[in-house]
C-alpha positions in Angstrom: 10.1 -46.5 73.4 6.5 -46.2 74.6 3.9 -46.7 71.9 0.2 -46.3 72.0 -1.7 -48.2 69.3 -5.4 -47.5 68.7 -8.2 -49.3 67.0 -11.6 -48.4 68.4 -13.6 -51.0 66.5 -16.3 -53.3 67.7 -15.7 -55.7 64.8 -13.3 -58.5 64.4 -11.9 -58.7 60.9 -8.6 -58.2 59.1 -7.9 -54.6 60.3 -8.5 -55.6 64.0 -6.5 -58.8 63.8 -3.6 -57.1 62.1 -3.6 -54.2 64.7 -3.3 -56.8 67.4 -0.6 -58.8 65.6 1.4 -55.6 64.9 1.3 -54.6 68.5 2.5 -58.0 69.6 5.3 -57.8 67.1 6.5 -54.6 68.7 6.1 -56.1 72.2 8.2 -59.0 71.2 10.9 -56.6 70.3 10.8 -55.3 73.9 9.0 -52.1 73.1 6.4 -50.9 75.6 3.1 -51.1 73.8 -0.4 -50.2 74.9 -3.6 -50.6 72.9 -6.5 -48.1 72.9 -9.6 -50.2 72.0 -13.3 -50.4 72.5 -14.3 -52.1 75.8 -15.5 -55.7 75.6 -14.8 -55.9 71.9 -13.2 -59.0 70.4 -10.0 -57.0 70.0 -10.1 -56.0 73.7 -10.7 -59.6 74.7 -7.9 -60.9 72.5 -5.5 -58.2 73.7 -6.2 -59.1 77.4 -5.6 -62.8 76.5 -2.3 -61.8 75.0 -1.3 -59.8 78.1 -1.1 -56.5 76.2 -1.6 -53.3 78.1 -5.1 -52.0 77.4 -6.7 -48.6 77.6 -10.4 -48.4 76.7 -12.6 -45.8 75.2 -16.1 -45.6 73.7 -15.2 -42.6 71.5 -15.2 -44.6 68.3 -16.2 -41.7 65.9 -16.7 -38.0 65.9 -16.3 -35.7 68.9 -16.7 -37.2 72.4 -15.7 -34.4 74.9 -15.7 -36.7 78.0 -13.7 -39.4 76.1 -11.3 -36.7 74.9 -10.7 -35.6 78.5 -10.2 -39.2 79.6 -7.6 -39.8 76.9 -5.8 -36.6 77.8 -5.3 -37.9 81.3 -3.9 -41.2 79.9 -1.6 -39.3 77.5 -0.2 -37.1 80.3 0.2 -40.0 82.7 1.9 -42.4 80.2 4.0 -39.9 78.2 4.0 -42.0 75.0 6.8 -41.5 72.5 4.6 -42.6 69.5 0.9 -42.8 68.9 -0.2 -45.0 66.0 -3.8 -45.3 65.0 -5.1 -48.1 62.8 -8.6 -46.7 62.3 -9.3 -43.3 60.7 -12.3 -42.7 62.9 -9.9 -42.8 65.9 -8.5 -39.5 64.8 -11.7 -37.7 66.0 -10.6 -38.7 69.5 -6.9 -38.6 69.3 -6.2 -35.3 67.5 -8.6 -33.2 69.7 -6.9 -34.7 72.8 -3.4 -33.9 71.5 -4.3 -30.4 70.3 -6.3 -29.5 73.4 -3.5 -30.6 75.8 -0.8 -29.2 73.4 0.9 -32.6 73.4 3.5 -32.9 70.6 3.7 -36.7 70.5 4.3 -37.9 66.8 1.1 -39.3 65.3 1.1 -42.1 62.8 -1.9 -43.5 61.0 -2.4 -46.6 59.0 -5.1 -46.6 56.3 -6.4 -50.1 55.9 -9.6 -49.5 53.9 -10.4 -47.1 51.1 -13.0 -44.4 51.4 -15.2 -42.7 48.8 -15.9 -39.7 51.1 -14.3 -36.4 50.3 -12.3 -35.5 53.4 -10.9 -32.1 52.4 -13.2 -30.0 54.5 -12.0 -27.8 57.4 -12.8 -30.4 60.1 -10.9 -33.2 58.3 -8.0 -30.8 57.6 -7.9 -30.2 61.4 -7.4 -33.9 61.9 -5.0 -34.8 59.0 -2.8 -31.8 59.5 -1.8 -33.3 62.8 -0.7 -36.6 61.3 3.0 -36.9 60.9 3.0 -40.0 58.7 0.1 -41.9 57.0 0.9 -45.5 56.1 -1.0 -46.9 53.1 -1.1 -50.7 53.0 -1.1 -50.7 49.2 -0.7 -48.4 46.1 -4.5 -48.2 45.7 -4.9 -47.0 49.3 -2.1 -44.4 48.8 -4.0 -43.0 45.8 -7.2 -43.1 47.8 -5.6 -40.9 50.5 -4.3 -38.5 47.9 -7.7 -38.2 46.3 -9.9 -37.9 49.4 -7.7 -36.1 52.0 -5.5 -33.0 52.1 -2.5 -35.0 53.1 0.7 -34.1 51.2 2.2 -36.9 49.3 5.4 -36.6 51.2 3.5 -37.6 54.4 2.2 -40.8 52.8 4.3 -44.0 52.8 3.4 -47.4 51.5 3.8 -50.0 54.2 2.4 -53.3 53.3 0.9 -55.7 55.8 3.1 -58.5 56.8 3.0 -62.3 57.4 4.9 -64.4 59.8 6.8 -66.4 57.3 8.4 -68.5 60.0 5.0 -69.6 61.2 3.4 -69.9 57.8 6.0 -72.4 56.6 4.8 -75.5 54.7 7.6 -77.5 56.2 6.0 -77.2 59.7 2.5 -78.7 58.8 1.2 -82.0 57.7 -1.5 -81.4 55.1 -2.9 -84.9 55.6 -4.4 -84.0 59.0 -6.9 -81.5 57.6 -7.5 -83.5 54.5 -8.4 -86.5 56.7 -10.7 -84.3 58.8 -12.8 -83.4 55.7 -12.5 -86.8 54.0 -10.3 -85.5 51.2 -8.3 -88.2 49.5 -4.8 -88.1 48.2 -5.8 -87.9 44.5 -8.2 -85.0 45.1 -7.1 -81.5 44.1 -8.3 -78.9 46.7 -9.1 -75.4 45.7 -9.4 -73.2 48.8 -10.5 -69.8 49.8 -10.4 -67.9 53.0 -12.7 -64.9 53.4 -15.6 -63.5 55.4 -18.9 -64.6 53.7 -19.9 -61.2 52.6 -20.8 -59.6 49.2 -17.8 -58.7 47.1 -15.4 -61.5 48.3 -16.2 -63.5 45.1 -18.0 -66.5 46.6 -20.6 -66.4 43.7 -17.9 -66.4 41.0 -15.9 -69.2 42.6 -19.0 -71.4 43.1 -20.2 -70.8 39.5 -16.7 -71.7 38.2 -16.8 -74.8 40.4 -20.2 -75.8 39.1 -18.7 -76.0 35.6 -15.3 -77.5 36.6 -16.7 -80.5 38.4 -18.3 -81.6 35.2 -14.8 -81.8 33.7 -12.8 -83.0 36.7 -14.1 -85.6 39.2 -11.3 -85.2 41.7 -12.0 -81.6 42.8 -12.8 -80.4 46.3 -13.5 -76.8 47.3 -12.5 -75.8 50.9 -14.2 -72.5 51.8 -13.1 -71.0 55.1 -15.0 -68.2 56.8 -18.3 -67.1 58.3 -20.8 -64.4 57.7 -20.2 -60.8 58.9 -22.5 -59.7 61.6 -25.9 -59.0 60.0 -25.1 -60.9 56.9 -26.3 -64.4 57.9 -28.9 -64.3 55.2 -26.3 -63.7 52.6 -24.3 -66.7 53.9 -27.4 -68.8 53.7 -27.8 -67.7 50.1 -24.3 -68.7 49.3 -24.8 -72.2 50.7 -28.0 -72.5 48.8 -26.2 -71.5 45.6 -23.8 -74.3 46.3 -26.7 -76.8 46.5 -28.3 -75.4 43.4 -25.1 -75.9 41.4 -24.9 -79.5 42.5 -21.9 -79.0 44.6 -23.1 -80.5 47.8 -20.5 -83.2 47.9 -17.7 -81.1 46.4 -17.8 -77.9 48.6 -16.8 -77.8 52.2 -17.9 -74.8 54.3 -15.7 -74.9 57.4 -17.0 -71.7 59.1 -14.6 -69.5 61.1 -11.3 -71.3 61.9 -8.2 -70.1 63.7 -6.0 -72.8 62.3 -5.6 -71.1 58.9 -2.1 -72.4 58.5 -3.3 -76.0 58.7 -6.2 -75.3 56.3 -4.0 -73.7 53.7 -1.6 -76.6 53.9 -4.4 -78.9 52.7 -5.0 -76.8 49.6 -3.4 -77.3 46.2 -4.6 -74.0 44.7 -5.6 -70.8 46.6 -8.4 -68.7 45.1 -8.7 -65.0 45.8 -11.6 -63.8 43.7 -12.4 -60.6 45.7 -13.9 -57.8 43.7 -12.1 -55.0 45.5 -9.4 -55.5 48.2 -7.2 -53.0 49.9 -4.6 -55.6 50.3 -5.2 -59.3 51.1 -3.7 -60.9 54.2 -5.1 -64.3 53.4 -3.3 -64.2 50.1 0.1 -63.4 51.6 -0.4 -66.2 54.1 -1.2 -68.6 51.3 1.9 -67.4 49.4 4.0 -67.9 52.5 2.7 -71.5 52.5 4.0 -71.9 49.0 0.6 -72.1 47.4 -0.1 -71.0 43.8 -3.0 -68.7 43.5 -5.7 -67.5 41.1 -6.6 -63.9 41.9 -8.8 -61.1 40.5 -6.8 -58.5 38.7 -7.8 -55.5 40.9 -6.7 -53.0 43.5 -4.4 -54.0 46.3 -4.0 -57.6 45.0 -1.8 -56.2 42.3 0.8 -55.2 45.0 1.0 -58.8 46.0 0.4 -61.3 43.2 2.7 -61.4 40.1 1.1 -62.7 37.0 2.7 -65.8 35.7 5.3 -65.9 38.5 3.3 -66.4 41.8 -0.2 -66.4 40.5 -2.6 -66.3 37.6 -4.8 -63.3 37.4 -8.4 -63.3 36.0 -10.8 -60.5 35.0 -12.6 -59.3 38.1 -16.1 -60.7 38.6 -15.7 -63.0 35.5 -16.4 -66.6 36.6 -15.6 -67.9 33.1 -12.1 -66.4 33.2 -11.7 -67.6 36.7 -12.6 -71.1 35.6 -10.1 -71.0 32.7 -7.2 -69.9 35.0 -8.1 -72.5 37.6 -8.0 -75.2 34.8 -4.5 -74.2 33.9 -3.3 -75.0 37.4 -5.5 -78.1 37.8 -3.9 -79.5 34.6 -0.3 -78.8 35.6 1.2 -80.0 38.9 4.5 -78.7 37.6 3.1 -75.1 37.3 1.5 -75.3 40.7 4.9 -76.3 42.2 6.7 -73.6 40.3 4.3 -70.8 41.2 4.1 -71.9 44.8 7.9 -71.9 45.2 8.1 -68.3 43.8 5.1 -67.3 46.0 6.9 -68.2 49.2 10.1 -66.5 48.0 8.2 -63.3 47.3 6.4 -63.5 50.7 9.7 -63.8 52.5 11.3 -61.0 50.5 8.4 -58.5 50.4 6.0 -59.3 53.2 7.9 -60.9 56.1 6.3 -59.5 59.3 9.7 -59.0 61.0 11.0 -56.9 58.1 7.8 -54.9 58.0 8.0 -54.3 61.8 11.7 -53.2 61.5 10.6 -50.8 58.8 7.9 -49.4 61.0 10.3 -48.9 63.9 12.6 -47.1 61.5 9.9 -44.6 60.7 9.2 -44.2 64.5 12.9 -43.5 65.1 12.8 -40.5 62.6 10.4 -38.7 65.0 11.4 -40.0 68.5 
């Protein structure tokens, strides 16, 4: 089976990383996978490093006649069995190419991020009517597709993102290595978070909760993993200043961007996921796979992942006081941390294992190939 993946994005975030990981999963199953991506993007560079077949295009949104012609040539030459787009804007390139050349290759599309734009006009109908299956990564994204596009519900399938549970396995990592790196002692309880430093991820709420918690508990450390999105360096500086204003200088560790997320998660006792609005939450399922109990905001795609009282404790979105109270419950009870963590890993293996998600994806492909 020859498959063309697409993600014409210049950014390097969850969607781009997941597109690459998904393509590599298919490649590992001996499928012939190529990736349509933006030249010299981080996704392009990573794909080359991973020895993935790459096709480039600068047609990242709206109509690009020259790029459409170039893509038609690639499609006719390669004769793909499946085309799978991971960015909605890519449809402006792919659909005109397919329709113009009268190519009947099945078209799949994964919706990673919700939209507030009404896409039921004639031009968007032209795009979405060509889609055979639209994958929504969570229930909230499925509802968003139904509300904003003309897609029939029968064409929309929920297909959660996956995590490599064999890689994200607590038995494979020594947490003492990262704790030693950051001078975290054995008696310290580490509350961790992994997210881009951008508004809406809940950094303010977590820091404000931390400012109160450190007055009650002297053995807390906060391990915050991530860097600012492009153009949001001022916001990241504001967050670091807030940490200082709250007297958390010796309690909060900003690691910046790190690739060794498995090692960092292993050093955490509690995983915090205070995002205001999340389509899904890959960092959360990685933490669950590492058997970490979590405290999460009770909103959107998070509700497809975390189970209140079983894998996680949920707090009211944007409410730092409720976040603090839920963190206190886990700080006070090692037994509950262990219980929730065990159930979290079991749920990750059952519901979000990457191999199972990939097999399910291939099953949908087989319906049309």
